N, C-alpha and C positions, 0 to 999 in steps of 0.2 A: 224382331218384335220389341215394341216399346215396353219397358218395365215400369211398374208403379211403386212408389215408395212415399214415406212421410218423414218429416223431420221431428224428432223429439228433443225437448230441452228440459233439463233438470237444474233448477236454480237452487244452489245450496249456499250456506253462509260463507264457505271457504272458496268454492269454485262453481262455475257453470259448466255442466257437462252436456254435450249434445251429440246427436248422431242421425244418420240417414238409415231408416229401418224399413224393411219390406213388410208386407201384411202377414208373412209367416214368422216375423220376429227376428229375421236375420239382419245383423248390423253390417251395412255396406261401407260406411265411413263414420269416423268418430273424431271428436275433438273436445278440448276444454280450455277455459281461461280463468284466471283468478277473479273472484267477485269484487275485491277491493271496496268494502263497504264505505270507506271514507271518500271515495271518488264521487259519490253522489249519484242520483238517478240517471242523469243525462249520459254520463260516461258509460254506465252499465248498459243502458238501452242502446247507445250508439255502437258499442262493442258487439253486442248481441246481434244487432241488425247487420253489421258488417260481416260477421262470421257466417250468418245464415244466408246472406245474399251470395257469398262466395260458394257456400255449399250447394245452393240451388243452381248457380250457373255451372258448377262442376258436374252436377248430376245431369243437367240438360245436355251438356256436351257429350255425356255417355248415353244419351237417349233414354234417360230415366225420368219419368214424369213425377214431379213432386206434388202430391195431391193436397197437401196442407201441412200445417205446423201444430204440434201439440206441446203445451207448456205445463210442466209440473212445478208448482211453487209452494214454498212453506207458508203456513198461516192460513187464515180464513179467506176463502175465495167464493165469490158469487159465480157459480158455474154457468148459469143461464146467461148472465150479462157479460161474462168474461172480465170480471171486475176484481181487483186485488184490494182488500181492505187495508192490509199492511203486511210487510215481510218482517218476521220477528227479529232477525239479526242484520237487516239491511235497511238503513234509514232512507227516507225520502220517497217511499212508495205508497204513502197513505192515500186511499181512495183513488186508485189509478185504473182507468178503463183500458187495461193492457191489451185486451183482444183487439179493440178498435185501433189502437195505436200501431200494433204489429201488422194488422191487416192492411192498414194504409201504407206502411213502409215496405211490406213484402209482396203485396198483391196476391195473397194466398189465404184460404180459409184458416182461421186460427182457433184452437180449442184450449181452454185453460181449466186446470183442476188442481186440487191439493196434491203435493208430491207423494204422500203416503197412499192416496187412491191410485196414483200411477203405478206404484210398486205392486199393489193388490191386483190391478188389471193385468200387468205384465206376467205375474206369477200364475194368474188364472188362465190366460190365453196360451202362454208359452212355457211356463215353468212348473213348479211343484204342485200347482192346482189345476193343471191341464186335465180336462175331462170331468171336473167336478161341477156341481151346481151351486153349492153354498160354501163359502170360505171366509175366514178371518185372516188377514195378513198383518203382521206387526213388524215394524223396524225398531230394533232395540239399539239406539245410538246414544247420543248425548241426551236426547229426550226419547219419548216413545210415540212413534207414528202408527196410525192404524187405518186399515181400509176394509170394507165389507163388500163381498159379492153375494147377493141373495137372489135365488132363482135365475142365475146366469147373468145378472146385471149388477153393475156398481150401484151401491145404495148410498145416497147422499143425505137423506133426511130433509126435513122441511126447510131449514135455512142453510143447507149444504154443510152442516157441521157435524154430521154423524161420525162415529168411529173414533171419538177422542178417548181411546181406551186408556191412554197414559194418565188420564185424570179421573179414573175411577178411584174413589176414596176407600182405602183399605184400613186406615186407622186415623181417627180424628185427632188423636194426640201425637201423631207422627211428625216427621220433619216438615218444615215449611217448603212448599213447592213453588216453583217460579210463577205458577198461575195464581198464587195467593192462598190457596187452601193448604191443609196439612194432610200428610199421609197418603198422597196420591200414589198410584202404582209407579209413576215415573220416579218418585223419590226412592224407590227400592231397586229399580232395574236400570235407570238412566246411568250411563257410564260415569258422569261427573259426580253424581250422588254416591255411586258405588265406591269410587276411589276415596271420596271425602270420608265416608264411613270407615274405610280401612285405616286411614290416617288417624281419625279420632280414636279408634279402638287401640291402635298401636301406641298412641301418645298416652292413653290411659293405662298402659302397662301390659297389654296382651302379648303373649309370647308367640313369636313366629319367625321363620327364616326370612320373611319379608323385611324385618327390621335391619338385618345384616345387609341384604341386597340393596336397600335404599341408602344405607351408609356408604356402600361401595359405588354409589352414583347411578344405580339403575333407575329407570323411569317407572313410576307406579302406574300400571294400566291393568284393566281386567285380565289381559293376557298373562301378565306377570303373576297375578293372583292364581290363575289357572295352573301356571307352571309350578307354583308352590304347592297347590293341591295335588298335582301329579307326583310330587315328591313326598306325599303323605303328610303334609303340614296340616295339623289338626285345625288351626285357626282358619286357614284358607278353605279347607273342606267344609267347615261349618258355615262359612260365609256364602259359598255357592249353594249349599243346602237351603239356607235361609232365603236367598234371592230367588231360587227356583220355586220354593214353597209360596212365596208372595205372588209370583207370576202365575203359578198353577192355581192359586185361589181365585185370582181375577178371571182366569180362563175357564175355570169350572162354572162360575156365574154366567159367563158368556155362552158356554156350551148349553147350559140349562135354558137360557133365553132364546138362543138362535138355532141350536141343534145343527151346527155345520158339519160337513164331512171332512174338512181339512182346517187345521190352524197352522199357518206358515210363519215361522220365526226367522227374521233376517237381521242384519246389522251386527255391530261389533260384539255385543254381549252374546248373541246367538252363535257366534263363531267358536265358542268354547265347548262345543260338542256335548258329550254325555254329562259333563260337569253341570250344565244348566238343564239339558233335556231330561235327564233321569228324574230329578226332583220335581220338575214341572209335570211330567206325565204321571208320576206317582201321586202327586197332590190332586191333579185333575181327576184321576180315577177314584180317589178317595172321596172327593167333595162334590163331584157332579152327580146328577141322577144316573143310575147305572145305564139306562138306555141311551142317554146323551153321551156318556163316557165311552160306551162300546162303539158308537157309530162315528166317532171323530178320531182322526190321526193327527198327531202333532209332528210336523216335519220341518227340516231346515229349508230356507229359501234356496232356489236353484240358480237364480240369475245374477247374483252378486251386485257389484256397484253400478252396473249399467242398467239395472232394472228400472231405475227412475226415468231415464230418457226413453227406454224401450216402451214402457207403459204410457208415457206422454205421447209418443208417436202413435200408439195403438188407439188413442182417442179419435184420431182422424178416421181410422178404419171402422170403428164401432159406432161412430156418431150417426144420429138419424137426421141431423140438419145439414 
């Protein structure tokens, strides 16, 4: 019997990940290649088309029908027109009708959405949000990506820019964010801002085991700060408390507005377990309306780094066009 699958593509600043995925979320094939931002648009497009053509022909040789291609991309996307306004870290893609260009090259239906929406869709269908109706998914990486599933459907908003949760302003006098505002959530939980804050405070004389570790040549990452906290380093413990409280404050507001049954946290910062989850949950329970706080569970993402392309492929299965 002929099997059916879709190709999912996750375009990141460092690499492009892709895979052949069934409608039940099983990954049959996977691959990736470096993005090479300096190579320009044509190089990236040609590499992508070459890799996907070979994936399609390999699938067909195994009697797997490739129903379409889903693309998850950073930055603002016109989902209806399959149009990329720009990629934040990859130059040369301003105002690109990427769906039309890929459909021409691959002769398959193509669907395009923001990468964080892909993660939300994957977790909703196959991961930590399976069986839920309303969820918020956040990826806590260099920045903060967000996706919303409301009443069982991805919610895009009027101009397809919903769920920019990383740019909720928590403190107008806070640090400058890459978006130009001050005190966005991203400036408290984005990994680059997090490590910059650690460096600033150590330089200002804060006492911590981290000072010694950095002198020994260890790399400063959120994981290292978590390691220090596990060794009962007071500075590191307080930093995680503060980060979790900021995130919990933002999530309490979202819980009050949307009343979801799940909030799913993924990405590097979220991989530090109870260090981040405990203060987040405590703050949310304290600051959200009791009824909203009671009905929501904050849980770790289940699908890991492949969730981007799994969710991108899922667009092909859930699309109505």
